[in-house]
C-alpha positions in Angstrom: 0.0 0.0 0.0 2.4 2.7 -1.2 0.5 5.9 -0.5 -2.2 4.8 2.0 0.3 5.6 4.7 0.5 9.2 3.5 -3.3 9.9 3.7 -4.9 10.2 7.1 -8.4 9.3 8.0 -9.8 12.8 7.9 -8.4 13.5 4.5 -9.7 10.2 3.2 -13.2 10.8 4.5 -13.2 14.3 3.1 -12.2 13.2 -0.4 -14.7 10.3 -0.5 -17.7 12.0 1.1 -17.3 15.3 -0.8 -17.7 13.4 -4.0 -14.4 14.8 -5.3 -13.2 11.2 -6.0 -14.9 7.9 -6.2 -13.3 5.0 -4.3 -12.0 3.6 -7.6 -10.5 6.9 -8.6 -8.9 7.3 -5.1 -7.5 3.8 -5.3 -6.0 4.5 -8.7 -4.5 7.8 -7.4 -3.0 6.0 -4.5 -1.6 3.3 -6.8 -3.5 0.5 -5.1 -6.6 -1.6 -5.7 -10.1 -0.9 -4.6 -9.9 -4.1 -2.5 -6.7 -2.9 -0.7 -8.4 0.3 -0.1 -11.3 -1.6 1.5 -8.9 -3.5 3.7 -7.3 -0.3 4.8 -10.7 1.2 5.6 -11.6 -1.8 7.8 -8.2 -1.9 9.6 -8.6 1.9 10.4 -12.2 1.5 11.6 -13.7 3.4 8.6 -17.1 2.2 7.4 -17.0 2.0 3.6 -18.8 4.9 2.1 -20.9 3.4 -0.8 -22.7 6.4 -2.2 -23.5 5.7 -5.8 -23.0 8.7 -8.1 -25.3 9.4 -11.0 -23.4 8.5 -14.2 -21.6 11.7 -15.0 -22.4 11.6 -18.7 -26.1 11.4 -17.9 -27.8 14.8 -18.1 -31.5 15.5 -18.6 -33.8 18.4 -17.8 -37.0 17.9 -15.9 -39.1 18.8 -18.9 -37.7 15.8 -20.9 -38.6 13.5 -18.0 -42.1 14.9 -17.8 -42.6 14.4 -21.6 -41.6 10.7 -21.2 -44.1 10.5 -18.3 -46.9 11.9 -20.4 -46.3 9.2 -22.9 -47.3 6.7 -20.2 -44.0 4.8 -20.2 -43.1 2.7 -17.3 -40.0 3.5 -15.2 -38.1 0.7 -16.9 -39.2 1.9 -20.4 -38.1 5.5 -19.6 -34.7 4.2 -18.5 -34.3 2.1 -21.6 -35.3 5.0 -23.9 -32.6 7.1 -22.1 -30.0 4.3 -22.4 -29.5 4.2 -18.6 -30.3 1.7 -15.8 -33.5 2.1 -13.8 -31.4 2.6 -10.7 -29.6 5.6 -12.4 -33.0 7.1 -13.3 -34.2 6.6 -9.7 -31.1 8.4 -8.4 -31.6 11.2 -10.9 -35.3 11.6 -9.8 -34.2 11.7 -6.2 -31.5 14.3 -6.9 -34.0 16.5 -8.8 -36.8 16.1 -6.2 -39.1 14.3 -8.6 -41.8 12.1 -7.1 -44.4 10.4 -9.3 -47.6 11.0 -7.4 -50.4 8.8 -8.6 -54.0 9.4 -8.0 -56.6 6.9 -6.8 -58.5 7.7 -9.9 -55.6 6.6 -12.1 -55.3 3.3 -10.1 -59.0 2.7 -10.5 -58.9 3.4 -14.2 -56.1 0.9 -14.7 -57.9 -1.7 -12.7 -61.0 -1.1 -14.8 -59.0 -1.6 -17.9 -58.0 -5.1 -16.6 -54.6 -4.4 -15.2 -53.6 -6.4 -12.2 -51.7 -5.0 -9.2 -48.4 -6.4 -10.2 -48.8 -4.9 -13.7 -49.7 -1.5 -12.2 -46.7 -1.6 -9.9 -44.5 -2.5 -12.8 -46.0 0.3 -14.9 -45.5 2.9 -12.1 -41.9 1.7 -11.5 -42.5 0.6 -7.9 -42.6 -2.7 -6.1 -45.7 -4.7 -5.3 -45.2 -3.9 -1.6 -44.8 -0.2 -2.5 -48.1 -0.4 -4.3 -49.8 -2.1 -1.4 -48.5 0.6 1.0 -49.8 3.3 -1.4 -53.2 1.5 -1.6 -53.4 1.3 2.2 -52.8 5.0 2.4 -55.7 5.7 0.0 -58.0 3.0 1.5 -57.9 1.0 -1.7 -56.9 -2.4 -0.3 -59.4 -4.9 -1.6 -60.7 -2.6 -4.4 -62.4 -4.6 -7.1 -63.5 -3.0 -10.4 
């Protein structure tokens, strides 16, 4: 571990948590591997900081996202159209403060069209459990068209 001795804990945490460098970039800069960096963290009592950054080359304005939403695309379909992973899209939405609020009327309309709960959850880009919690909040558990 050539340069790990030259960096102290405070400097390391500042570099990682500020987002200046990723763990991979820091390992490269220190002429070591990511795994060695992890071992050094553990031996110095540092909990690994695993913040995932949004892919730097991915930029999009909110208007573009809203246009995709108006097309009725699922979360996965939006991500595919943008050539990114659904996780990257979720992080971008969180970073930009976007929440997809759904109305009970929209849920009822989809159920009346024959969509099942798992299909609605997939369409909205949430888990089945997330849909169940949402239904509970709107007193829609057990709703039958």
